[in-house]
N, C-alpha and C positions, 0 to 999 in steps of 0.2 A: 448827864455824863459828858465830860469834855475829852475830846480826842486831841492829843498833842502831836502836831505834825513834825515838830523838831525833836521828838523823843527818839533816841538811837534805837535801831533795830537791825538784827542780822538775818538775812534771808539766805538759807542754805538748802539747795536742791541737789539731787543726784546729778552728776555731770552728763549722764545720758539716760534718757527716758524713751522707751519704745511703747507706743500705745496703739491698740487697734486689733481687730480680729486677725488671727493667724500669726501674731507676733511672737508667740511662745517659742518658736523655732530659733528666734534670734539669740536665745540663751546659749545654745550650743555653738552657733556661729561666732558669737563674741568670744566665747571661751577658746575656741580653736584659733581665732585670730590672735589672741593673747599668748598662745603657746602653752596654756595650762593643761596638764595631763592628770593631775591628782585632784579629783573633784568629789566634794562631799555635798550631798543633797539632804536637807533637813525637812522632814515632812511627817504628816500623820500616816497611818497605815493605808488609808484610802488613797491619798495622793501619791504615796510611794509606788503604787501600782500604775501610776500615770506618767512616770518620769520620761517615758519614750516620747511624750509630746514636746519635750524641751529640746529636741534636735541634737542629742549627744551622738557622737560617732564612736564611742568607746564605753567600756564598763565604768560605772561610777560607784562610789561608796554611798549607801543610803542609810541614814538614821531615820527609822520609821516608827519611832516610839514617842512622838510629840503628844503631850497631854493637852486637853482643851484649855486648862489653866495651868501652865507649866510651873513646877516648883523647883527648888534648888537641887533636889535629887535628880530630877529630869535633866536639868542643865549639866550636872556632873556626869551623868551617863553619856550625854552627847559629847562632852569634852574628852572623855576617854576614847570615844570612837574617832573624834577629830584628830587627836594626837597620834593614834595608831595609824591613821590614814595619811598623816603628814600633809593635810589638804593644802593645796595652793589657792583654791577658790571654794567658797561656801555658797551654796544656793539655797535660799529660803523659799520653799515651795508649798504654799498653803495659806492659811489665815494668819492673823496677827501672832498667834502663839508660835508657829513655825518661823515666821520672819523675825520675831524677837529673839528666839533661841539662836537663829543663824547669825544675827548681829553679835551676840555674845560669844559664839564660837569663833567668829572671825577675829575677835580682839583678845580672847583669853587663851586660846590654844597655844601652848608652848611660850606663854608670855611671862610666867613666873608670878602672875597676879591671880587672885581668886575673886569670886563675886563679891566677897566682903570688902575687898580692897577698892572696888570701883563704884560702890553705891554712892550716888550723888552726881555732881556736875563736873565733867571734864577731869576725871581721875584715871582714865584709861591712858596707858603709856604709848599705845600705837596699834595699828592694824597688822595682824599676822597673816592674813589671807585676804585675797580679793573677795568682794561680796556682791552677789546678784540676788535680787528679790523679785519673786514671781507670785503675786497674789492670786488666790483662787476664790476669794470672796470679795464683796464690795462693802467693806466696813472700816477696818482699822486705819487704813492709809499708812501702815507701818513701812511700806515700801519706800516712802519718801522721807521718813523721819530719822532722828538721831537718838531716840529713846527706846529702851527695852525694859520690860517688867517681868519679874518672876516672883512667885509666892514663897514666903518663908512659912512653912507649915506650923512651926511651933508658936510663932508670934501672930500668925494669920495676917501678916502685913505684906503689902506689895513692895518688893525691893526695886527701886527705880534707878536706872543708870542712864545718864545722858552724856554723849560724847560725839564729837564730829568724826571720830575714827569709825563710828558705826554707820556712817552714811553709805548707802549702796553705791558701788561703782557703776552699776547698771540696774535700772528698774524696768521690768517688762510687764506691762499691763495688757493682757489679752482677755477681753471680755468673754470670749468663747469658753474660757476655762471655768466661768461661773454658771454656765448653762445647766449644770447638774445640781445646783444648789436648790434644796427644796423650799417651798413657800415660807415656812415658819422661820427658817434660818435666813432667807432673803430679807424678810421683814425685820428681824432683830439686827442683822448686820447693817441694813439700810438705815435704821434709826440711829445706830451707833455713828455711822458716817455723818448723818444729820446733826447729831449732838456735838460732834467735833466742830462742825462749822458754826453752829449756834453758840456754843460756849466760848468760842474764840471771838465771835462777833459781838457778844455781850459781855466782854471781859474787861477788867480794869486795865489790862495791857493792850486792849484792842488798838489796831493801827490801820490807817488807810491802805498801806501796802498789802495787808492781809484781808481787809474787809471785802475786797472784790472776789477773792476766792471763797470766803465764807458765804456771801450772799448768793453767788452763782452755784455753789455746792448745795445750798438749801433749795434753790429753784430746781436743780436737777433731781434731787430726791423727791420733791413734791410732784414733779411731772412724771418721773419714770418708775418710782418704787411701786405704786399701785399696779402699774401695767406689768412689771416683772413678776409680781406675785400672782396676778391673774393668768399670765402666760409666761412660764419660765423659759420658753424657747424664743421669746421676742429679743432678738439680738440687739436691736436699737435700744431697748430698755436696759438691757444688761450693760451696754456700752455707756449709757447715761449714768448708771449707778457706779460703774468703775471709775468714771471721771469724777463723780462727786466724792468718792472715797479718796482719790488722789488729791483733790483740792482740800479735803479735810486734813490729809497728811501734811500738806503745805502749811496749813494753819497751825498745826500742833507745834512745829519746831520753834518758832519765835514767840508764840503766845501761850499755848497749852490750854487745857481744859479748866473747869471750875467746879462748883459744888456738885453738879449733877454726877460727874464721874467719881468724885470722892464718896458720895453717898451710895453709889452703886457698888463700889469695890467690896464692902463686906458681904454683899450677897454672893459674890464669887469666892472670896477667901474663906468664908465661914460655912457657906451652904452649897458651894460648887455650882451656882447658877452661871450659865454661860455669860460671858461679858456683854455681848450685844443685847441679850434678853434682859440683863440687869439694868443696863443703861436705858433701854426702851421703857421699862417699868417706871423708872425714876424721872424720866425726861419731862413729863408734863408738870410734875410737882416742882421741880427746880426752876423751870421756865416761869411758872406762875409766881413762885416765891420772889424771883428777881424782878418781876415786872415793875414794881414801884420805883426801882432804882434806874431802870433803863426802859421807860415806856415807849419811846420813839423807836428804839431798836427792836423791842419786842413786836411792835406793830409791823416793822419791816420784815421780821421773821415770818409772821403770820401771812403777810401779803406774798412773800416769796414762796410759801408753801401752798398758796392758793386758798387760804382760809380767810374768813372775815376778820378784819382788824378789831382789836379790843384793847382796852387799857385797864380794865378791872380784872384783878388776878383770878377770880373765880371764873369769869368768862373765858380768859386765856386757858385756864386749866381745862374747862369743859370742852373747848374746841379741839385742843391738842389731844386730850385723852380719847375723845371720840375718834379722832383720826387714827391714832395708834391702835385702838380697839378694832377699827375697820380693817386694818392691815392684818389682823389676826394675832397681834402681840398679846401675851399674857400680862395683865396689868394689876394683878393682886399678888402680894407676898404669899398669901395662903395658897395660891396656885402652885407654888414651889415648896410647900410644906414648911415655910418659915414660921415658927411659933412666936406668939406675943412676948413670951418671957425672954427671947433673945434680943429684942429690939433695943433695950437700954445699952447692952454691951456693944451692939452694932453701932449705935449712935456715938459711943465713946471712941470706937475705932475710926469711924468716918471723920469725927471732929479733930482727930489727931493728924489728918493728912493736910498739913499746912501748905505744902507745895502747890496744892490745887485750891484750897479754900481761900488762900490769900489773894488769888486771882479773881474771886467772885465779886461782882459789882455791888452786892449788898452783904453786909456783915451777917454771917450765919452762925448761930450758937448751937451748942449741943442739944438744947431743948427744941430748937427749930428743926434739927435733923430728926429727932425723935418724933416730933409731930408729923413730919412727912412720912416716916415709916408707918406710924399708926394710921394715917389717912389712907395709906396704900395697902394695909393689911386685909 
């Protein structure tokens, strides 16, 4: 795999990032300094009950109906609330689902555009409200990115929107907000952050300006994820994972993910498997499949994780699968009730996600995907 140093790349980060324990209060401080008085918080019901931690000094409108895998109807319900509130600032408070919906609310409310108008790259006409992102899990890195995904229930496809207008004006990463995340979710979201870093590092579009974030993100997950699972109150471990997720978000913007995420998507859109759990299940299969195309980078991934290096795909698979199993991740499709007869259709759906598969370092066919699903059944 040849890395081209002169290949153009755009690095886009939020203009202000607050990181560290106790920084959640900066949300309200920043909003007051900007003079915003009409505030919309986008959250799940659980996190809606915690908005007092964000340091607001006034009442706010809260949309508390975010679904784990948001669909178009969920987005449309949010847009109705956003328009009624005439929000000046939208705060995404939660995991990737809340932050993705917040991005879309900030650009679609009162815009005259619909979700159908903006699917794809840079089709958004402008930002209609300021955007603050406050993650409560350490996985998606959505707080740092310019992409948002919602599910179309009829087609069972992820609708992907990319726009610089969806970049957060402020990202607040307070690891203390993740202290309540239970072990199973900590594991799944942690492997999601890991997969972002790995898939960008082993990507056809991999670039040295991003590699440093990818490798350091992998090291952080390898060091701190087992500790956070063993003791959820370990604040240093939580901070390490929060930083890994942020680095993964930095990687996604200019490089994006590969086959691992494409193959994981049908688990969520067709069977409602949580995104992090789906990515964790597929992760060892995709990494092993790609090993022949990127043996040196795969070895670097294993080293960064603290695992023995290997160049033979089965050895790579065995090492990473054991590691994920040791974290408590469910590693069989049957664990989620996914039947064998659904696998061919899932393979068709995953193979159609060219925006990710075209980034993969090794050509992956529909039958390759089906073989991975069957190996994971």
